[in-house]
C-alpha positions, 0 to 999 in steps of 0.5 A: 138587135137590128140586121142593119147593124151588120151594114157597119164595116167594123161589125161585119169585119168581126162577124165575117171574120168568125164565120169564114173558117167554118164556112170555108171548111163546110163548103169544101166538105160538102162540095167534094162529098156531093160531087164525088157521091154524084160521080159514083152514082149508076149510069142512067138508062136514058143519058148514060154517063152524061148524067153525072154532069148534073151534079156540076151543072144544076148547082152552077145554074142555080147559083148563077141566077141566085147570086144575081138576085142576091146582088139586086137585093144588095143593090136595092139596099145601097140605093134606098139606105146608102149602106156601103157594105151592101154595095161592096157585097154586090160588087164582090158577088159579081165575079163568082156569079159570072163563073157560076154562069160560065160553068153552067154554060160549059157543062150544059154544052158538054151534056148537049153534044151527046144529047142533042148532037150540037154544043149549042142551040139557040134555045130559050134558057140557054140564050137568057143564060148567055145574056145573063153572063154578058150582064155579069161581065158588064156589071164588073166592066162598069164598076172598073169603068167609073172612078167614084165608088158611090157613082159606080154603085149607083149605075151598077145598081141600076143595071142590076135591076135591068139584068134581073129580067134576065135572071128570071127568064133564065129560071122560067124560060122553059115554061115561057117557051115550050118549043125549047130543047132544054128539059124542065126542071131537074127537081120537081115536086110534081107527081111522076116527075120527081128524081130518083133518090140515087141522083136526088140526095148527091144533088142536094149535098152538091147544091149546098156545097156550091151555096156554101162556097159562094158564101165563103168566097162572098165573105172573103171578097167583101172583106177584101173590098172593105180593106181596099176602101179603107186603104184608098181613104188612107191614101187620099188622107195622106196626100191632103196632108 
């Protein structure tokens, strides 16, 4: 069995339909449990109650970057192998990624105000994240602006390649520019930098929940895009007869 079999819309609809209820249930369970567990953790001795923003900010930021990477992979599959499901999956993922980026920016601003005394700073990671959000908006707008679906998939695929630079910058900006205000990675394996287990385990659960939430939304939205493509084909066929 080849992985490319799932690029067949009929098989994708059948498999995703079976996966969807379980994915939604697991996403809700993990998200609720992770966030509630995180909000019940004790106050941090430095950050106080603001540390609880971590359980929304870190998973959202993680998904904002990784969703763009997923879109890049799906776009490359479309550009190389011309599988329509991959192009539709990239299109379906973009609004979810934009929302995740917006959540990361908003929660970062809420955390930054008491920590930095400012809602916004032109910090390297914050700036690259803002640019990533604009790329998401541009990607969505480009899909809407081009009428031919294949041409739209081609153009957005190229845009996805360019935007991937800022996705990488969003992840590694702190390492590139040491003068940034943003703290280093929240999760680290370096000696002496590992987060306390009190915060680490609920954060892991919250991250898993956000991933499953994205997967559930991706399946729902990709299935919707496939149905819209089928409906457009039927309407075009009817108009020709």
